[in-house]
C-alpha positions in Angstrom: 6.3 89.9 -95.4 7.0 86.2 -95.7 10.1 84.8 -94.0 11.9 84.1 -97.3 11.3 87.6 -98.5 12.5 88.9 -95.2 15.7 86.9 -95.4 16.3 88.1 -98.9 15.6 91.7 -97.9 18.1 91.6 -95.0 20.8 89.9 -97.1 20.5 92.5 -99.8 20.6 95.3 -97.3 23.8 93.8 -95.6 25.5 93.3 -99.0 24.6 96.9 -100.1 26.0 98.1 -96.8 29.3 96.4 -97.2 29.7 97.6 -100.8 28.8 101.2 -99.9 31.2 101.4 -97.0 34.0 99.9 -99.2 33.3 102.7 -101.7 33.5 105.3 -99.0 36.7 103.8 -97.7 38.3 103.8 -101.2 37.4 107.5 -101.6 39.0 108.4 -98.3 35.8 109.4 -96.7 36.3 106.9 -93.8 39.4 105.2 -92.5 39.9 101.6 -91.4 38.4 101.9 -87.9 35.6 104.1 -89.2 34.6 101.7 -91.9 34.5 98.8 -89.4 32.3 100.8 -87.0 30.1 101.9 -89.9 29.5 98.3 -90.8 28.8 97.5 -87.2 26.2 100.3 -86.8 24.6 99.5 -90.2 24.3 95.7 -89.3 22.8 96.5 -85.9 20.4 99.0 -87.3 19.1 96.5 -89.8 18.8 93.9 -87.1 16.7 96.2 -84.9 13.8 95.7 -87.3 13.8 91.9 -86.8 10.8 91.8 -84.4 8.6 93.5 -87.1 10.1 91.5 -90.0 10.1 88.0 -88.5 7.6 86.3 -86.3 9.5 83.0 -86.0 12.9 82.2 -84.7 14.2 80.0 -87.6 14.6 82.8 -90.2 16.8 84.7 -87.9 19.0 81.7 -87.3 19.2 81.0 -91.0 20.3 84.6 -91.5 22.8 84.2 -88.7 24.3 81.1 -90.4 24.4 82.8 -93.8 26.1 85.9 -92.2 28.7 83.6 -90.5 29.3 81.9 -93.8 29.7 85.2 -95.6 31.8 86.9 -93.0 34.0 83.8 -92.6 34.6 83.7 -96.3 35.6 87.3 -96.3 38.0 86.6 -93.5 39.6 83.5 -95.0 39.5 84.0 -98.8 42.4 86.4 -99.7 40.6 87.9 -102.7 37.5 88.8 -100.7 39.6 90.0 -97.8 41.5 92.4 -100.0 38.2 93.6 -101.6 35.0 94.1 -99.8 36.5 92.5 -96.7 38.8 95.5 -96.2 36.0 97.3 -94.4 36.4 94.9 -91.6 40.0 93.6 -91.7 42.1 96.6 -92.6 42.3 97.3 -88.9 45.4 95.6 -87.5 43.6 94.0 -84.5 42.7 90.4 -83.8 39.0 90.3 -83.3 36.1 87.8 -83.6 33.6 90.6 -83.3 31.9 90.3 -86.7 31.5 86.6 -86.2 30.1 86.9 -82.7 27.6 89.7 -83.8 25.1 87.4 -85.6 25.3 84.8 -82.9 24.5 87.4 -80.2 21.6 88.8 -82.2 20.0 85.5 -83.0 20.4 84.2 -79.4 18.7 87.4 -78.0 15.9 87.2 -80.6 15.3 83.6 -79.4 15.2 84.5 -75.7 13.0 87.5 -76.3 10.2 85.3 -77.6 8.7 88.1 -79.7 8.9 90.8 -77.1 10.3 93.8 -79.0 11.5 95.6 -75.9 13.6 92.6 -74.7 15.2 92.4 -78.1 15.6 96.1 -79.0 17.4 97.3 -75.9 20.3 94.7 -75.9 20.8 95.0 -79.7 20.6 98.8 -79.7 23.2 98.8 -76.9 25.4 96.4 -78.8 25.0 98.5 -82.0 25.5 102.0 -80.7 27.3 101.8 -77.3 30.4 100.0 -78.6 30.7 102.3 -81.6 30.3 105.4 -79.4 33.0 104.1 -77.1 35.4 103.4 -79.9 34.9 106.8 -81.6 35.1 108.9 -78.4 38.0 106.9 -77.1 40.0 107.2 -80.4 39.3 111.0 -80.7 39.3 112.3 -77.1 40.6 109.4 -75.0 43.4 110.7 -72.8 43.1 108.7 -69.6 44.1 105.1 -70.3 43.7 101.9 -68.4 45.1 98.4 -69.0 43.0 95.5 -70.5 43.8 92.1 -71.9 44.1 93.4 -75.4 46.1 96.5 -74.6 44.6 99.8 -73.4 41.2 101.5 -73.4 40.3 105.0 -72.3 38.1 106.2 -69.5 36.5 108.7 -71.9 35.5 105.8 -74.3 34.1 103.7 -71.4 32.0 106.7 -70.2 30.7 107.0 -73.7 29.7 103.4 -73.7 27.8 103.9 -70.3 26.0 107.1 -71.4 25.0 105.6 -74.8 23.8 102.4 -73.0 21.7 104.5 -70.7 20.1 106.4 -73.6 19.3 103.3 -75.7 17.6 101.8 -72.6 15.6 104.8 -71.4 14.2 105.8 -74.8 12.6 102.3 -75.6 11.3 102.0 -72.1 9.6 105.4 -72.2 8.3 104.6 -75.7 6.9 101.4 -74.3 4.9 103.2 -71.6 7.2 102.8 -68.5 7.3 105.6 -66.0 10.2 108.1 -66.0 11.8 107.3 -62.7 12.0 103.5 -63.1 13.2 104.0 -66.7 16.0 106.3 -65.6 17.1 103.9 -62.8 17.1 100.9 -65.2 18.9 102.9 -67.9 21.6 104.1 -65.5 22.1 100.5 -64.2 22.2 99.0 -67.7 24.6 101.8 -68.9 27.0 101.3 -66.0 26.7 97.5 -66.3 27.6 97.8 -70.1 30.5 100.1 -69.2 32.0 97.4 -67.0 31.3 94.5 -69.3 32.7 96.3 -72.4 35.8 97.3 -70.4 36.7 93.7 -69.6 35.8 92.0 -72.9 38.3 91.2 -75.6 38.7 89.9 -79.1 35.1 91.0 -79.9 33.6 88.5 -77.6 31.5 91.3 -76.1 29.3 91.1 -79.2 28.0 87.9 -77.6 28.3 88.5 -73.9 27.0 92.1 -73.9 23.5 91.5 -75.5 23.0 88.4 -73.4 24.0 90.0 -70.2 21.9 93.1 -70.9 18.9 90.8 -71.8 19.3 89.1 -68.4 19.6 92.4 -66.6 16.5 93.8 -68.3 14.4 90.8 -67.4 15.4 91.2 -63.8 15.0 95.0 -63.7 11.6 95.2 -65.4 10.0 93.2 -62.5 11.8 95.2 -59.7 10.4 98.1 -57.7 11.9 101.5 -57.7 13.6 101.0 -54.3 15.2 97.7 -55.5 16.3 99.4 -58.7 17.9 102.2 -56.7 19.6 99.7 -54.4 21.0 97.7 -57.4 22.3 100.9 -59.1 23.9 102.1 -55.8 25.7 98.8 -55.3 27.0 98.8 -58.9 28.1 102.4 -58.7 30.0 101.8 -55.4 31.7 98.7 -56.8 32.7 100.5 -60.0 34.1 103.5 -58.1 36.1 101.2 -55.8 37.4 99.3 -58.8 38.5 102.5 -60.5 40.2 104.1 -57.5 41.6 101.1 -55.6 45.4 101.1 -56.0 46.6 99.0 -53.0 49.7 97.1 -54.0 49.0 97.5 -57.8 48.7 93.7 -57.9 45.8 93.7 -60.3 45.2 95.9 -63.4 42.2 98.1 -64.0 40.2 95.7 -66.2 40.6 93.0 -63.5 39.2 95.3 -60.9 36.3 96.2 -63.1 35.8 92.5 -63.7 35.6 92.0 -60.0 33.0 94.7 -59.7 30.9 93.1 -62.4 31.1 89.7 -60.8 30.1 91.0 -57.4 27.2 92.9 -58.9 26.0 89.8 -60.6 26.2 87.8 -57.3 24.2 90.7 -55.7 21.4 90.7 -58.2 21.1 86.9 -58.2 21.2 86.1 -54.6 21.1 89.3 -52.5 23.6 90.7 -49.9 24.5 87.3 -48.5 26.1 86.4 -51.8 28.6 89.2 -51.4 29.9 87.9 -48.0 32.2 85.1 -49.2 34.0 87.3 -51.9 34.3 90.2 -49.4 35.9 87.8 -46.8 38.3 86.7 -49.5 39.2 90.3 -50.3 39.6 91.1 -46.6 41.8 88.1 -46.1 43.9 88.9 -49.2 44.5 92.5 -47.9 44.8 91.9 -44.2 45.6 88.3 -43.3 48.1 87.3 -46.0 51.8 88.4 -46.5 52.2 91.2 -49.0 53.0 90.2 -52.6 56.6 90.5 -53.7 57.4 93.8 -55.4 58.5 92.1 -58.6 55.3 90.1 -58.8 53.6 90.6 -62.2 50.2 92.3 -62.1 47.2 89.9 -62.3 45.0 90.4 -65.4 41.4 89.4 -66.1 42.3 85.8 -66.5 42.9 85.6 -62.7 39.5 87.1 -62.1 37.8 84.6 -64.5 39.5 81.7 -62.9 38.7 82.7 -59.3 35.0 83.5 -60.2 34.4 80.7 -62.7 33.0 78.1 -60.2 31.2 80.9 -58.3 29.5 81.9 -61.6 28.3 78.3 -62.1 26.5 78.3 -58.7 25.2 81.8 -59.1 23.6 80.8 -62.5 22.1 77.7 -60.7 20.6 80.0 -58.1 19.1 82.2 -60.8 17.3 79.3 -62.5 16.5 77.1 -59.4 16.9 79.0 -56.1 18.0 76.8 -53.2 20.2 77.2 -50.1 22.6 74.6 -51.4 24.0 76.9 -54.1 25.2 79.5 -51.5 27.0 76.7 -49.7 28.8 75.6 -52.8 29.5 79.2 -53.8 31.1 79.8 -50.4 33.1 76.5 -50.7 34.6 77.4 -54.0 35.5 80.9 -52.8 37.0 79.5 -49.6 39.0 77.0 -51.6 40.5 79.8 -53.6 41.2 81.7 -50.4 43.2 78.8 -49.1 45.2 78.3 -52.3 46.0 82.0 -52.5 47.0 82.1 -48.9 49.3 79.1 -49.5 51.0 80.9 -52.3 51.4 84.1 -50.4 52.8 82.2 -47.3 55.3 80.4 -49.5 56.5 83.8 -50.7 56.3 85.6 -47.4 57.4 82.7 -45.1 60.0 80.9 -47.3 61.5 79.2 -44.2 58.3 77.2 -43.6 57.7 73.9 -45.4 54.7 72.9 -47.6 52.8 71.4 -44.7 53.1 74.7 -42.8 51.9 76.7 -45.7 49.0 74.3 -46.3 48.0 74.2 -42.6 48.0 78.0 -42.2 46.2 78.6 -45.5 43.5 76.0 -44.8 42.9 77.1 -41.2 42.6 80.7 -42.2 40.1 80.0 -44.9 38.0 77.6 -42.8 37.8 80.0 -39.8 36.9 83.2 -41.7 34.6 81.7 -44.3 33.1 79.2 -41.9 32.3 81.9 -39.3 30.8 84.2 -42.0 28.7 81.4 -43.5 27.4 80.3 -40.0 26.3 83.8 -39.3 24.3 84.4 -42.5 22.8 80.8 -42.6 22.2 80.4 -38.9 18.5 79.7 -39.4 19.2 76.9 -41.9 19.2 73.3 -40.7 22.5 71.4 -40.7 24.8 74.4 -40.9 27.5 72.8 -38.8 27.4 69.6 -40.9 27.7 71.7 -44.1 30.7 73.6 -42.7 32.4 70.3 -41.6 31.9 68.6 -44.9 33.0 71.7 -46.8 36.1 72.0 -44.7 37.1 68.5 -45.5 36.6 69.2 -49.3 38.6 72.4 -48.9 41.5 70.8 -47.1 41.7 68.0 -49.6 41.6 70.4 -52.6 44.2 72.7 -51.1 46.5 69.7 -50.4 46.1 68.6 -54.0 47.0 72.1 -55.2 50.0 72.2 -52.9 51.3 68.9 -54.3 50.7 69.5 -58.0 52.0 73.1 -58.0 55.7 72.5 -57.6 56.7 76.2 -58.0 54.6 78.0 -55.5 56.7 81.1 -55.0 57.4 82.0 -58.7 55.7 79.8 -61.4 57.0 79.8 -64.9 53.4 80.2 -66.2 51.2 82.3 -63.9 48.2 82.0 -66.2 48.4 78.2 -66.1 48.5 78.3 -62.3 45.3 80.3 -62.3 43.6 77.8 -64.4 44.8 75.0 -62.1 43.3 76.9 -59.1 40.0 77.5 -60.9 39.8 73.8 -61.8 40.7 72.7 -58.2 38.1 75.1 -56.7 35.4 73.9 -59.0 36.0 70.2 -58.3 36.1 71.0 -54.5 32.7 72.8 -54.7 31.3 70.1 -57.0 32.3 67.5 -54.4 30.1 69.5 -52.0 27.1 68.3 -54.0 27.6 64.9 -52.3 26.6 66.5 -49.0 23.0 67.1 -50.3 22.6 63.5 -51.3 23.9 61.8 -48.1 
């Protein structure tokens, strides 16, 4: 099959799918949410054949561009939206899912470089796990938890995890992999997908989920059974802690699952030592800082994203170009967040102090705890004390900057804006740490 014929075949199949689902919707066979999921499953099933239809990347990207044009037209042109577009937009929910879908598929196809297994597992999970979660959650979901876009159910999330495991194990076994590694990989991928789908919003998981699963698959396929078992155990423990932890109720459920996901990513990228700085931050938050006021609003996923944003940058750098410097910058960004969070907590719990007192106590706490932990895990690295001293200076300056620019430390008018400020300050502080490696 030539690329042009393949493109025409896929476009005809997608168009037929939309028309058929619209006809079923008009006859009352499927409702709004059901028609949306039917299109989702149909599109994904068609895409699963790409490795056997296309041998080059460019036809898939052309298809992606045409799909975006078609779906965008259906979203923006009222006549199309009321007609065939009803299969996607009759659901009263803001989502970019149908636009993200072709981007996610084309990107994974490019990364897979013709390997059907590396393409099929992420796309199959994207196709079936999300739909299974939505259908099970809608019909049988009783136990709810809070997310950025409202609520989801534990039953729906479990369906995502189980489906993710099945669509991973079956291709692995079909590809000749042994049963035990396939089951371990499948369980890890399913649990990973459960966490990621739980913290995604506005349909962005249609991009993040296949890319993240692709990255996980490439790591797991090269790992031994004991390593796979260790990875699965760590993710399971982190997920359970995220689901059952209720101390202070200061963060919602999706935020805790987001924390579990970030910690697991740090583990798989750098090993146990990459969990130390975040765990020190959590310990400091729970044990060394004043308790949050009772009327404090619960933190959502935005807080987790802002705290982990700089850490994720250095973790990705470690994944592509391993070097001890990335752990130092990772620790510095985490320690800077710890200092800023301590300053805010001290301003709330010790209101009779002044800003210099809050800043001094927050900085000292962060430097002592994070510096001690870093010196222990990197004791065999040259220049550890120099690294800690330079990092401490960057941290102190960053914390002072935050204390000066954040005029309402105790109760900000816009908590989300404060988190973005903290994320920016922490990233700049850790980026300044790069200077240490060029001096």
